[in-house]
N, CA, C and O atoms as a DFTB+ gen file, in Angstrom:
544 C
 N C O
     1  1      17.706     -15.862      26.250
     2  2      16.891     -15.392      25.142
     3  2      17.832     -15.030      23.987
     4  3      18.829     -14.335      24.184
     5  1      17.509     -15.505      22.791
     6  2      18.338     -15.208      21.631
     7  2      18.077     -13.782      21.143
     8  3      17.105     -13.140      21.541
     9  1      18.953     -13.314      20.286
    10  2      18.785     -11.995      19.673
    11  2      17.455     -11.931      18.929
    12  3      16.732     -10.939      19.030
    13  1      17.133     -12.979      18.188
    14  2      15.891     -12.999      17.421
    15  2      14.670     -12.954      18.336
    16  3      13.709     -12.240      18.050
    17  1      14.699     -13.707      19.430
    18  2      13.578     -13.702      20.383
    19  2      13.411     -12.313      21.001
    20  3      12.291     -11.825      21.154
    21  1      14.523     -11.687      21.351
    22  2      14.463     -10.334      21.927
    23  2      13.891      -9.352      20.903
    24  3      13.044      -8.524      21.238
    25  1      14.355      -9.447      19.654
    26  2      13.868      -8.528      18.626
    27  2      12.381      -8.720      18.346
    28  3      11.661      -7.747      18.119
    29  1      11.918      -9.969      18.361
    30  2      10.480     -10.220      18.199
    31  2       9.678      -9.591      19.327
    32  3       8.655      -8.949      19.088
    33  1      10.141      -9.775      20.548
    34  2       9.454      -9.209      21.719
    35  2       9.431      -7.675      21.646
    36  3       8.416      -7.046      21.946
    37  1      10.554      -7.089      21.247
    38  2      10.629      -5.631      21.140
    39  2       9.736      -5.103      20.013
    40  3       9.154      -4.025      20.136
    41  1       9.630      -5.848      18.937
    42  2       8.761      -5.429      17.834
    43  2       7.296      -5.447      18.267
    44  3       6.547      -4.520      17.961
    45  1       6.893      -6.484      18.968
    46  2       5.525      -6.538      19.507
    47  2       5.267      -5.342      20.417
    48  3       4.205      -4.721      20.355
    49  1       6.232      -5.028      21.250
    50  2       6.121      -3.880      22.164
    51  2       5.992      -2.584      21.367
    52  3       5.173      -1.730      21.707
    53  1       6.785      -2.428      20.317
    54  2       6.734      -1.218      19.492
    55  2       5.350      -1.042      18.870
    56  3       4.809       0.064      18.871
    57  1       4.775      -2.116      18.343
    58  2       3.424      -2.045      17.771
    59  2       2.406      -1.639      18.842
    60  3       1.548      -0.793      18.592
    61  1       2.499      -2.227      20.007
    62  2       1.544      -1.932      21.079
    63  2       1.664      -0.478      21.542
    64  3       0.654       0.202      21.721
    65  1       2.880      -0.009      21.735
    66  2       3.077       1.371      22.186
    67  2       2.634       2.378      21.131
    68  3       2.055       3.413      21.460
    69  1       2.904       2.074      19.862
    70  2       2.473       2.967      18.778
    71  2       0.950       3.025      18.708
    72  3       0.373       4.104      18.571
    73  1       0.303       1.873      18.803
    74  2      -1.167       1.829      18.761
    75  2      -1.780       2.590      19.931
    76  3      -2.844       3.195      19.800
    77  1      -1.100       2.555      21.079
    78  2      -1.593       3.249      22.269
    79  2      -1.264       4.744      22.241
    80  3      -1.765       5.508      23.066
    81  1      -0.423       5.156      21.294
    82  2      -0.031       6.559      21.222
    83  2       0.964       6.968      22.288
    84  3       1.061       8.148      22.623
    85  1       1.700       6.016      22.822
    86  2       2.703       6.315      23.851
    87  2       4.019       6.684      23.166
    88  3       4.971       5.904      23.165
    89  1       4.057       7.877      22.587
    90  2       5.200       8.297      21.785
    91  2       6.473       8.515      22.591
    92  3       7.554       8.257      22.062
    93  1       6.413       8.977      23.848
    94  2       7.657       9.044      24.626
    95  2       8.312       7.664      24.779
    96  3       9.533       7.545      24.675
    97  1       7.509       6.626      25.024
    98  2       8.053       5.269      25.153
    99  2       8.568       4.760      23.806
   100  3       9.586       4.070      23.756
   101  1       7.877       5.094      22.718
   102  2       8.333       4.697      21.385
   103  2       9.685       5.326      21.098
   104  3      10.597       4.649      20.624
   105  1       9.824       6.618      21.381
   106  2      11.096       7.305      21.122
   107  2      12.257       6.634      21.836
   108  3      13.367       6.592      21.306
   109  1      12.016       6.106      23.032
   110  2      13.067       5.423      23.794
   111  2      13.519       4.134      23.112
   112  3      14.629       3.661      23.357
   113  1      12.681       3.572      22.272
   114  2      13.003       2.315      21.587
   115  2      13.785       2.527      20.286
   116  3      14.284       1.568      19.699
   117  1      13.892       3.785      19.838
   118  2      14.495       4.094      18.551
   119  2      15.928       4.594      18.702
   120  3      16.272       5.234      19.695
   121  1      16.755       4.293      17.706
   122  2      18.097       4.874      17.674
   123  2      17.976       6.358      17.338
   124  3      16.958       6.799      16.804
   125  1      19.014       7.120      17.651
   126  2      19.003       8.552      17.335
   127  2      18.882       8.799      15.840
   128  3      18.300       9.798      15.418
   129  1      19.432       7.889      15.035
   130  2      19.404       8.059      13.583
   131  2      18.351       7.168      12.920
   132  3      18.489       6.805      11.751
   133  1      17.312       6.822      13.658
   134  2      16.215       6.008      13.134
   135  2      15.671       6.624      11.846
   136  3      15.658       7.844      11.683
   137  1      15.216       5.746      10.922
   138  2      14.473       6.219       9.757
   139  2      13.519       5.138       9.266
   140  3      13.777       3.941       9.391
   141  1      12.412       5.602       8.704
   142  2      11.440       4.737       8.046
   143  2      11.285       5.255       6.624
   144  3      11.191       6.462       6.401
   145  1      11.258       4.334       5.663
   146  2      11.181       4.719       4.254
   147  2       9.900       4.173       3.648
   148  3       9.666       2.965       3.649
   149  1       9.074       5.071       3.130
   150  2       7.852       4.699       2.424
   151  2       8.108       4.825       0.926
   152  3       8.710       5.801       0.478
   153  1       7.663       3.861       0.166
   154  2       7.978       3.740      -1.254
   155  2       7.387       4.867      -2.108
   156  3       6.347       5.436      -1.777
   157  1       8.075       5.176      -3.212
   158  2       7.509       6.109      -4.187
   159  2       6.162       5.587      -4.691
   160  3       5.955       4.383      -4.841
   161  1       5.263       6.525      -4.946
   162  2       3.935       6.160      -5.426
   163  2       2.893       6.099      -4.323
   164  3       1.692       6.105      -4.594
   165  1       3.350       6.040      -3.085
   166  2       2.408       6.086      -1.963
   167  2       2.121       7.547      -1.620
   168  3       2.987       8.399      -1.820
   169  1       0.935       7.855      -1.111
   170  2       0.598       9.246      -0.799
   171  2       1.470       9.838       0.311
   172  3       1.530      11.057       0.471
   173  1       2.126       9.000       1.055
   174  2       3.000       9.458       2.147
   175  2       4.439       8.995       1.909
   176  3       5.180       8.722       2.854
   177  1       4.821       8.912       0.633
   178  2       6.170       8.462       0.285
   179  2       7.215       9.365       0.931
   180  3       6.963      10.538       1.208
   181  1       8.388       8.792       1.161
   182  2       9.487       9.582       1.688
   183  2      10.172       8.903       2.848
   184  3       9.858       7.770       3.210
   185  1      11.115       9.623       3.420
   186  2      11.890       9.135       4.555
   187  2      11.507       9.961       5.780
   188  3      11.498      11.191       5.739
   189  1      11.199       9.275       6.846
   190  2      10.828       9.886       8.117
   191  2      11.933       9.521       9.096
   192  3      12.135       8.343       9.391
   193  1      12.649      10.514       9.600
   194  2      13.846      10.199      10.357
   195  2      13.878      10.876      11.720
   196  3      13.148      11.826      12.001
   197  1      14.762      10.337      12.548
   198  2      14.951      10.860      13.896
   199  2      13.995      10.228      14.888
   200  3      13.142       9.417      14.525
   201  1      14.147      10.608      16.132
   202  2      13.342      10.045      17.220
   203  2      11.847      10.309      17.047
   204  3      11.026       9.551      17.562
   205  1      11.483      11.379      16.323
   206  2      10.072      11.694      16.085
   207  2       9.568      11.161      14.746
   208  3       8.394      11.330      14.418
   209  1      10.442      10.521      13.970
   210  2      10.085      10.082      12.634
   211  2       8.922       9.104      12.590
   212  3       8.040       9.221      11.740
   213  1       8.919       8.148      13.496
   214  2       7.848       7.147      13.472
   215  2       6.510       7.779      13.847
   216  3       5.487       7.458      13.244
   217  1       6.506       8.656      14.816
   218  2       5.265       9.340      15.189
   219  2       4.752      10.194      14.025
   220  3       3.554      10.195      13.741
   221  1       5.643      10.912      13.357
   222  2       5.237      11.735      12.213
   223  2       4.609      10.873      11.123
   224  3       3.572      11.227      10.563
   225  1       5.242       9.743      10.827
   226  2       4.712       8.837       9.808
   227  2       3.357       8.271      10.237
   228  3       2.405       8.279       9.456
   229  1       3.272       7.791      11.450
   230  2       2.033       7.193      11.968
   231  2       0.886       8.194      11.877
   232  3      -0.195       7.865      11.388
   233  1       1.123       9.413      12.348
   234  2       0.062      10.426      12.332
   235  2      -0.340      10.792      10.900
   236  3      -1.515      11.027      10.622
   237  1       0.621      10.837      10.014
   238  2       0.318      11.165       8.620
   239  2      -0.538      10.075       7.984
   240  3      -1.564      10.365       7.368
   241  1      -0.117       8.821       8.134
   242  2      -0.865       7.703       7.548
   243  2      -2.266       7.630       8.143
   244  3      -3.250       7.560       7.406
   245  1      -2.364       7.646       9.462
   246  2      -3.669       7.519      10.112
   247  2      -4.556       8.730       9.859
   248  3      -5.780       8.621       9.913
   249  1      -3.953       9.886       9.582
   250  2      -4.725      11.078       9.249
   251  2      -5.267      11.058       7.828
   252  3      -6.221      11.767       7.510
   253  1      -4.654      10.240       6.974
   254  2      -5.073      10.172       5.569
   255  2      -6.073       9.057       5.298
   256  3      -6.860       9.139       4.355
   257  1      -6.043       8.010       6.126
   258  2      -6.835       6.815       5.837
   259  2      -7.717       6.439       7.032
   260  3      -7.303       6.582       8.182
   261  1      -8.936       5.958       6.755
   262  2      -9.803       5.483       7.839
   263  2      -9.404       4.055       8.245
   264  3     -10.056       3.084       7.860
   265  1      -8.344       3.949       9.014
   266  2      -7.844       2.647       9.456
   267  2      -8.458       2.330      10.812
   268  3      -8.293       3.081      11.774
   269  1      -9.175       1.197      10.876
   270  2      -9.793       0.783      12.130
   271  2      -8.851      -0.042      12.994
   272  3      -9.081      -0.194      14.193
   273  1      -7.810      -0.566      12.403
   274  2      -6.882      -1.366      13.186
   275  2      -5.896      -2.100      12.307
   276  3      -5.914      -1.997      11.080
   277  1      -5.037      -2.843      12.975
   278  2      -4.043      -3.667      12.310
   279  2      -4.232      -5.105      12.765
   280  3      -4.493      -5.368      13.939
   281  1      -4.099      -6.014      11.842
   282  2      -4.159      -7.429      12.160
   283  2      -2.764      -8.006      11.925
   284  3      -2.346      -8.195      10.782
   285  1      -2.050      -8.283      13.013
   286  2      -0.709      -8.847      12.907
   287  2      -0.853     -10.334      12.604
   288  3      -1.330     -11.101      13.440
   289  1      -0.445     -10.729      11.422
   290  2      -0.611     -12.095      10.962
   291  2       0.500     -12.990      11.511
   292  3       0.240     -14.048      12.084
   293  1       1.739     -12.546      11.325
   294  2       2.875     -13.350      11.791
   295  2       4.136     -12.503      11.788
   296  3       4.266     -11.550      11.020
   297  1       5.064     -12.873      12.666
   298  2       6.377     -12.240      12.725
   299  2       7.437     -13.313      12.640
   300  3       7.261     -14.425      13.138
   301  1       8.538     -12.966      12.004
   302  2       9.682     -13.862      11.963
   303  2      10.940     -13.017      12.085
   304  3      10.945     -11.847      11.705
   305  1      11.992     -13.598      12.607
   306  2      13.222     -12.845      12.839
   307  2      14.432     -13.633      12.378
   308  3      14.463     -14.863      12.416
   309  1      15.421     -12.881      11.944
   310  2      16.711     -13.446      11.584
   311  2      17.759     -12.355      11.676
   312  3      17.615     -11.304      11.053
   313  1      18.794     -12.587      12.433
   314  2      19.836     -11.573      12.591
   315  2      19.261     -10.297      13.176
   316  3      18.579     -10.324      14.201
   317  1      19.537      -9.179      12.521
   318  2      19.078      -7.867      13.011
   319  2      17.664      -7.513      12.567
   320  3      17.139      -6.473      12.965
   321  1      17.041      -8.354      11.754
   322  2      15.761      -8.014      11.145
   323  2      14.595      -8.818      11.708
   324  3      14.723      -9.999      12.030
   325  1      13.454      -8.139      11.815
   326  2      12.166      -8.774      12.086
   327  2      11.254      -8.407      10.920
   328  3      11.168      -7.241      10.534
   329  1      10.582      -9.398      10.367
   330  2       9.607      -9.161       9.306
   331  2       8.221      -9.440       9.887
   332  3       7.970     -10.505      10.451
   333  1       7.343      -8.474       9.739
   334  2       5.977      -8.583      10.247
   335  2       5.028      -8.608       9.055
   336  3       5.029      -7.696       8.228
   337  1       4.224      -9.652       8.977
   338  2       3.154      -9.721       7.980
   339  2       1.917      -9.151       8.681
   340  3       1.486      -9.655       9.718
   341  1       1.363      -8.105       8.101
   342  2       0.287      -7.376       8.755
   343  2      -0.745      -6.947       7.711
   344  3      -0.429      -6.794       6.531
   345  1      -1.972      -6.760       8.165
   346  2      -3.020      -6.211       7.317
   347  2      -3.622      -5.008       8.011
   348  3      -4.049      -5.088       9.163
   349  1      -3.653      -3.887       7.296
   350  2      -4.360      -2.706       7.787
   351  2      -5.832      -2.905       7.458
   352  3      -6.172      -3.313       6.348
   353  1      -6.691      -2.623       8.401
   354  2      -8.124      -2.781       8.203
   355  2      -8.719      -1.395       7.960
   356  3      -8.682      -0.527       8.832
   357  1      -9.266      -1.206       6.761
   358  2      -9.833       0.082       6.372
   359  2     -11.254      -0.145       5.863
   360  3     -11.704      -1.282       5.723
   361  1     -11.948       0.958       5.591
   362  2     -13.293       0.830       5.040
   363  2     -13.607       2.030       4.163
   364  3     -13.020       3.103       4.296
   365  1     -14.547       1.810       3.268
   366  2     -15.077       2.868       2.422
   367  2     -16.562       2.580       2.204
   368  3     -17.138       1.751       2.909
   369  1     -17.173       3.240       1.258
   370  2     -18.611       3.062       1.020
   371  2     -18.965       1.628       0.648
   372  3     -20.104       1.203       0.844
   373  1     -18.018       0.886       0.121
   374  2     -18.262      -0.508      -0.255
   375  2     -18.031      -1.484       0.901
   376  3     -18.250      -2.685       0.748
   377  1     -17.597      -0.985       2.034
   378  2     -17.392      -1.845       3.197
   379  2     -15.940      -1.961       3.609
   380  3     -15.073      -1.232       3.127
   381  1     -15.697      -2.896       4.513
   382  2     -14.355      -3.115       5.046
   383  2     -13.471      -3.817       4.019
   384  3     -13.929      -4.683       3.273
   385  1     -12.208      -3.433       3.996
   386  2     -11.220      -4.123       3.172
   387  2      -9.882      -4.097       3.894
   388  3      -9.681      -3.324       4.830
   389  1      -8.980      -4.946       3.451
   390  2      -7.682      -5.093       4.100
   391  2      -6.559      -4.736       3.140
   392  3      -6.616      -5.022       1.944
   393  1      -5.546      -4.107       3.696
   394  2      -4.367      -3.701       2.938
   395  2      -3.197      -4.546       3.444
   396  3      -2.659      -4.275       4.518
   397  1      -2.799      -5.566       2.681
   398  2      -1.718      -6.441       3.138
   399  2      -0.341      -5.803       2.920
   400  3      -0.080      -5.183       1.890
   401  1       0.521      -5.972       3.910
   402  2       1.878      -5.479       3.790
   403  2       2.817      -6.291       4.666
   404  3       2.395      -7.029       5.557
   405  1       4.084      -6.134       4.390
   406  2       5.136      -6.711       5.226
   407  2       6.028      -5.555       5.641
   408  3       6.397      -4.717       4.818
   409  1       6.370      -5.513       6.913
   410  2       7.262      -4.468       7.402
   411  2       8.551      -5.097       7.894
   412  3       8.548      -6.008       8.722
   413  1       9.649      -4.589       7.364
   414  2      10.957      -4.998       7.843
   415  2      11.413      -4.021       8.906
   416  3      11.443      -2.811       8.680
   417  1      11.769      -4.551      10.070
   418  2      12.258      -3.730      11.175
   419  2      13.673      -4.183      11.498
   420  3      13.909      -5.348      11.815
   421  1      14.619      -3.235      11.412
   422  2      16.031      -3.560      11.660
   423  2      16.463      -3.001      13.008
   424  3      16.216      -1.840      13.333
   425  1      17.110      -3.856      13.774
   426  2      17.614      -3.478      15.092
   427  2      19.114      -3.243      15.049
   428  3      19.840      -3.865      14.274
   429  1      19.554      -2.335      15.893
   430  2      20.983      -2.112      16.117
   431  2      21.183      -1.820      17.595
   432  3      20.575      -0.903      18.147
   433  1      22.030      -2.598      18.220
   434  2      22.318      -2.428      19.651
   435  2      21.051      -2.421      20.504
   436  3      20.940      -1.657      21.463
   437  1      20.089      -3.289      20.140
   438  2      18.877      -3.443      20.936
   439  2      17.792      -2.418      20.674
   440  3      16.737      -2.463      21.305
   441  1      18.031      -1.498      19.755
   442  2      17.026      -0.470      19.449
   443  2      16.643      -0.555      17.976
   444  3      17.379      -1.107      17.159
   445  1      15.484       0.001      17.655
   446  2      14.991       0.003      16.280
   447  2      15.717       1.104      15.508
   448  3      15.656       2.279      15.870
   449  1      16.404       0.703      14.437
   450  2      17.163       1.639      13.620
   451  2      16.455       1.983      12.307
   452  3      16.674       3.052      11.739
   453  1      15.607       1.071      11.832
   454  2      14.982       1.270      10.529
   455  2      13.695       0.466      10.425
   456  3      13.587      -0.634      10.967
   457  1      12.720       1.035       9.718
   458  2      11.506       0.310       9.351
   459  2      11.269       0.544       7.868
   460  3      11.323       1.675       7.385
   461  1      11.007      -0.542       7.155
   462  2      10.778      -0.453       5.711
   463  2       9.541      -1.281       5.366
   464  3       9.618      -2.508       5.303
   465  1       8.391      -0.617       5.140
   466  2       7.175      -1.334       4.758
   467  2       7.157      -1.661       3.267
   468  3       7.680      -0.909       2.444
   469  1       6.545      -2.798       2.938
   470  2       6.346      -3.225       1.556
   471  2       4.863      -3.530       1.378
   472  3       4.359      -4.518       1.911
   473  1       4.167      -2.678       0.628
   474  2       2.742      -2.866       0.382
   475  2       2.545      -3.757      -0.828
   476  3       3.177      -3.553      -1.864
   477  1       1.670      -4.746      -0.700
   478  2       1.395      -5.682      -1.778
   479  2       0.664      -5.001      -2.931
   480  3       0.932      -5.292      -4.097
   481  1      -0.263      -4.089      -2.606
   482  2      -1.101      -3.473      -3.629
   483  2      -1.300      -1.995      -3.304
   484  3      -2.113      -1.650      -2.448
   485  1      -0.556      -1.121      -3.989
   486  2      -0.672       0.318      -3.744
   487  2      -2.076       0.843      -4.026
   488  3      -2.496       1.836      -3.432
   489  1      -2.813       0.180      -4.937
   490  2      -4.171       0.629      -5.254
   491  2      -5.066       0.595      -4.019
   492  3      -5.955       1.435      -3.878
   493  1      -4.844      -0.362      -3.128
   494  2      -5.637      -0.428      -1.900
   495  2      -5.324       0.746      -0.972
   496  3      -6.216       1.258      -0.295
   497  1      -4.082       1.164      -0.940
   498  2      -3.704       2.345      -0.144
   499  2      -4.419       3.571      -0.707
   500  3      -5.000       4.354       0.045
   501  1      -4.375       3.737      -2.023
   502  2      -5.041       4.885      -2.649
   503  2      -6.556       4.836      -2.432
   504  3      -7.193       5.878      -2.279
   505  1      -7.127       3.643      -2.419
   506  2      -8.568       3.488      -2.123
   507  2      -8.872       3.974      -0.708
   508  3      -9.860       4.673      -0.484
   509  1      -8.022       3.605       0.238
   510  2      -8.229       4.032       1.625
   511  2      -8.066       5.546       1.773
   512  3      -8.823       6.184       2.504
   513  1      -7.093       6.114       1.089
   514  2      -6.883       7.560       1.152
   515  2      -8.096       8.281       0.555
   516  3      -8.546       9.289       1.101
   517  1      -8.624       7.773      -0.555
   518  2      -9.823       8.369      -1.159
   519  2     -10.996       8.315      -0.181
   520  3     -11.769       9.267      -0.079
   521  1     -11.125       7.202       0.533
   522  2     -12.198       7.085       1.531
   523  2     -11.997       8.084       2.658
   524  3     -12.964       8.628       3.190
   525  1     -10.747       8.327       3.023
   526  2     -10.447       9.313       4.062
   527  2     -10.816      10.729       3.648
   528  3     -11.244      11.528       4.481
   529  1     -10.657      11.040       2.381
   530  2     -11.019      12.369       1.885
   531  2     -12.523      12.563       1.899
   532  3     -13.007      13.657       2.190
   533  1     -13.269      11.506       1.586
   534  2     -14.734      11.566       1.600
   535  2     -15.228      11.768       3.024
   536  3     -16.169      12.525       3.262
   537  1     -14.583      11.080       3.976
   538  2     -15.002      11.146       5.382
   539  2     -14.651      12.497       6.019
   540  3     -15.280      12.904       6.996
   541  1     -13.665      13.177       5.478
   542  2     -13.186      14.437       6.091
   543  2     -14.123      15.598       5.883
   544  3     -13.845      16.706       6.341
């Protein structure tokens, strides 16, 4: 199995464990100095670091937005990086809508060292957050 094949398999596993809420297993997949960076302008902008960083980010995002699920469109790998094209499925009073993004996941020594999401349209994120406030 190549490095890229292993990283793709591990990324799929990370998504599945995160969706299942198996945070002890997720922590085992992360480096001690793991970090995820959310872009300025997003309601959850900032750096989430350490073994608990991904769980903190996940809970914050899911607590702010009515996300029904993720649709993994495609993954590709090269070197230490896996890029995942994904759509978050959210809804508001106007119905279901999708938030397209690409997430870069960087591996080091077989573990996830960094995640960097790139949202195509920040307005869709803000729409989902507004819907979450109405639902709360």
